[in-house]
C-alpha positions as CSV (number, residue, x, y, z in Angstrom):
1,M,-64.1,-92.0,-81.8
2,A,-63.6,-93.4,-85.5
3,K,-63.4,-97.4,-85.8
4,T,-60.2,-98.6,-87.5
5,A,-60.2,-100.5,-90.5
6,E,-59.5,-104.1,-88.6
7,K,-62.6,-103.0,-86.2
8,R,-65.0,-102.4,-88.4
9,G,-64.2,-105.7,-90.7
10,K,-64.6,-107.7,-87.3
11,D,-67.7,-106.2,-86.7
12,E,-69.1,-106.6,-90.1
13,T,-68.1,-110.1,-90.5
14,A,-70.2,-110.8,-86.8
15,A,-73.2,-109.5,-87.9
16,T,-73.1,-111.5,-91.3
17,E,-72.4,-114.3,-89.3
18,K,-75.7,-114.0,-87.0
19,K,-77.4,-113.3,-90.1
20,V,-76.4,-116.4,-91.6
21,K,-77.4,-118.4,-88.4
22,A,-80.6,-116.7,-87.9
23,T,-82.1,-116.9,-91.6
24,G,-80.2,-119.9,-92.5
25,K,-79.1,-118.4,-95.9
26,P,-76.0,-118.0,-97.4
27,A,-74.8,-114.6,-97.1
28,G,-74.8,-112.4,-99.9
29,G,-71.8,-109.7,-101.5
30,A,-69.2,-110.4,-103.8
31,R,-68.5,-113.3,-105.8
32,G,-67.9,-112.1,-109.2
33,G,-65.7,-109.1,-111.0
34,I,-62.4,-108.1,-109.5
35,T,-63.2,-110.6,-106.8
36,A,-64.1,-113.9,-107.9
37,P,-61.3,-116.1,-108.2
38,V,-59.6,-117.2,-111.5
39,T,-56.7,-119.4,-112.6
40,P,-53.6,-118.3,-114.3
41,S,-52.4,-119.8,-117.5
42,A,-48.9,-121.5,-117.1
43,D,-46.6,-118.7,-117.7
44,L,-48.5,-116.5,-115.6
45,A,-48.0,-119.0,-112.9
46,E,-44.5,-119.0,-113.2
47,I,-44.9,-115.1,-111.9
48,V,-47.8,-115.3,-109.5
49,G,-47.9,-118.8,-108.6
50,D,-50.6,-121.5,-109.6
51,K,-53.4,-121.6,-107.2
52,D,-56.7,-119.7,-108.0
53,L,-56.5,-116.1,-106.9
54,P,-58.5,-112.7,-107.1
55,R,-58.0,-110.8,-110.3
56,S,-56.8,-107.7,-107.3
57,E,-54.4,-109.7,-106.5
58,V,-52.9,-111.0,-109.5
59,V,-52.4,-107.4,-110.7
60,S,-50.9,-106.4,-107.8
61,K,-48.4,-110.2,-108.0
62,V,-47.5,-108.4,-111.4
63,W,-46.8,-104.9,-110.4
64,A,-44.5,-106.3,-107.6
65,Y,-42.7,-108.3,-109.9
66,I,-42.1,-105.3,-112.2
67,K,-40.7,-103.0,-109.5
68,K,-38.8,-105.8,-108.3
69,H,-37.2,-106.3,-111.2
70,D,-36.6,-102.6,-112.2
71,L,-38.8,-103.4,-115.4
72,Q,-40.4,-99.5,-115.9
73,D,-38.6,-97.6,-118.7
74,A,-36.6,-95.0,-117.0
75,K,-38.1,-92.2,-119.1
76,D,-41.7,-92.9,-119.3
77,R,-42.5,-95.3,-116.1
78,R,-45.9,-95.8,-118.3
79,Q,-44.3,-97.9,-120.1
80,I,-43.6,-102.0,-119.1
81,N,-40.2,-103.4,-120.7
82,G,-40.9,-107.0,-120.1
83,D,-37.9,-109.7,-119.3
84,D,-38.7,-113.2,-120.5
85,K,-41.4,-114.2,-118.3
86,L,-43.3,-110.8,-119.4
87,V,-42.8,-110.7,-122.9
88,R,-44.4,-114.5,-123.2
89,I,-47.4,-112.9,-121.2
90,F,-47.8,-109.4,-123.1
91,G,-46.9,-111.0,-126.6
92,K,-44.6,-107.9,-127.1
93,P,-41.1,-106.3,-125.3
94,S,-43.1,-103.3,-124.6
95,V,-46.8,-102.6,-123.0
96,S,-48.4,-99.4,-121.9
97,M,-49.7,-99.7,-118.3
98,F,-52.9,-99.4,-119.3
99,E,-53.0,-102.1,-121.5
100,M,-51.4,-104.7,-119.4
101,N,-54.8,-105.7,-117.8
102,K,-56.0,-106.6,-121.4
103,H,-52.7,-108.9,-122.3
104,L,-53.4,-110.4,-117.7
105,S,-57.0,-111.9,-119.0
106,A,-55.6,-113.6,-122.2
107,H,-53.8,-115.5,-119.4
108,L,-57.0,-115.7,-116.8
109,T,-59.5,-118.8,-116.8
110,A,-62.6,-118.0,-114.7
111,K,-63.8,-120.5,-112.4
112,K,-67.4,-122.2,-113.7
113,A,-69.6,-121.7,-110.6
């Protein structure tokens, strides 16, 4: 019988904790890239909040904001029509969904290790 994702996650966490206890070394794993915590700028914090969070979570929250306020273009859903908050982030009134991450990265600061 296949394990659920939740059960697999609990098993992996338990195995990692056991390994850390046995070796005394910190656990490895993803620490950079899309999972690394980033700090949003003041403009971006109005949408996603001011706490540090992973880049993937920032993108998810921006998409939730776009969908909640119906900011996708009616004819071309790939285009995002910015409101006042998004225009400050994007620097222009409309961007494609493919260039959105480029504009978001200018408003994110990586934490120093």
